[in-house]
N, C-alpha and C positions, 0 to 999 in steps of 0.2 A: 504494500500500500504506500509506504514512504517513497519507494522508487517512482511510483506513478505520480505522486504529488510533486516530487523534485523535478521529474521530467516535465510536468505541466507548468511548473513555476519557471523553469529554464525556457520553455517554449514561449511563455507569455513575455518574459524579459526580452528575448530576442525579437519578438514581434513588436514590442513597444519601442525598442531602440531603432529597428528598421523603419518603423513608421515615423519616428521623430527625425531621422536623417532625411527622409523624403520630404517632410514638412519644412525642415531647415533648407533643403535644396530648392524647394519651390519658392520659399520666401526670398532667398538670396537671388534666385533667377528673376523674380518679379522686380526686385529693387534694381538689379543690373539692367534689365530691359528698360525700365523707366528712365534710368540715367542715360542709356544708349540712345533712346529715341528723342530725348529732350532737345538736343541741338537741331533736329530736323523739323520740329514743330509737330502739331497734332495731325496734320492731314497728309503727310508724305508717305508714311508706312501704312499699308493696308493689310489687315489680317484676313487671311484666306484659310479656312479650315485648320486653324491652329498654327500657321506659319505666317511670317510677315514679309511682304515684298515691297520694295521701293525701286521704281524704274527710273534710271537716269536717261535711258533711251528706250522708248516704248516698243519699237519694232512695228512692222505693218502686217506681215503675212503670218497667218496661223500655221502651226505644224499640223500635218494630217497623219493619220495612222500609216505607219510604214516609212515615213520620212526619216532621214538620218539627222539626228540632232547632235551637234557637237557642243559640249559645255566646256568652256575654258574658265577656270575659277581659281581664286585663292581663298583660303578659309582660315579661320582662327576661332578659338573659343571666345566667348563674350568677355571673359576675364582677361583676354589677351595672353593667355598662358602658352598656348601652342599654335604655331602657324603651319599651314600646309598648303601646297599648291599642286594643281593637277589639271588635266583635261581628260575628257572621256567622250567617246563617240557611242551613241546608243541608237537603237531603232525606236522611234516614238510610237506609242508611249511605253516607257520601261517601268515595270513594277518591281524590279530587282535592285532597288536603291534604298537609301535611308528614306523613311516615310515622308520627311519634310520635302525632299526632292521629288518624290512621287507626286505629292500635292502640287508643288510649285510648277512642275513642268506643264501642267494644264493651263497655266496662265502666261507662259512664255510665248513670245512670237519670234520669228526669224529676225536676227540682228538686234534683239533686245539686250540691254545691259542694265545692271542694277545690283542691288544688295538683297540677299535672302537671309532672314534670321529664323533659325530652326530651334525652338525651345526643346529642352532635353527629352520631353515625352515623345516628340516627333523625330528625335535624333537617335542617339544611342542609349537613351534612358538611364537606367541605374548601373549599366555595365561599363567597364573600361574597354576601350578599343585602341590598341596601340598606346600612344602617349596621351590620348584624350581621356580625361578623368570622367568618372560617373557624374551624372547630373549636369553635364556641360551643355550650355547653349552654344550653338554653332552659328557663325556669321560668315557668309560667303559673299564675295564680290564676284560677279559672273558676267560672261558674255555668251549668248546663245546664238549659234550659227547653224 
């Protein structure tokens, strides 16, 4: 009986600590996002299905199913901790990406440029990926061709 009670107690403690880390991560993310968006004003960034897009160049022509979409981007965490740069070529639409990019590609047009902000829940979530820490908000500067 004691083993069951100890096991239950340990389980509850782990659950509480995990939940508290997620709440701390969410609060930190909200504060960081507010600070990040402040210089741009209220109307520049538009929230789409949980990600934020700001277009510096809108682009004109929409991508169609089967088009080749080349994304050239540089990314960093919102906290500016890690920087990464890459480009990739996909067949539009591609669902085998970070959820934030899956959402964002629906709003991209050919030759559009801008900034994509992916909150941690639409990015890598609670897990570490390479050098990117858990609960990291991702910020991409991109060009879609």
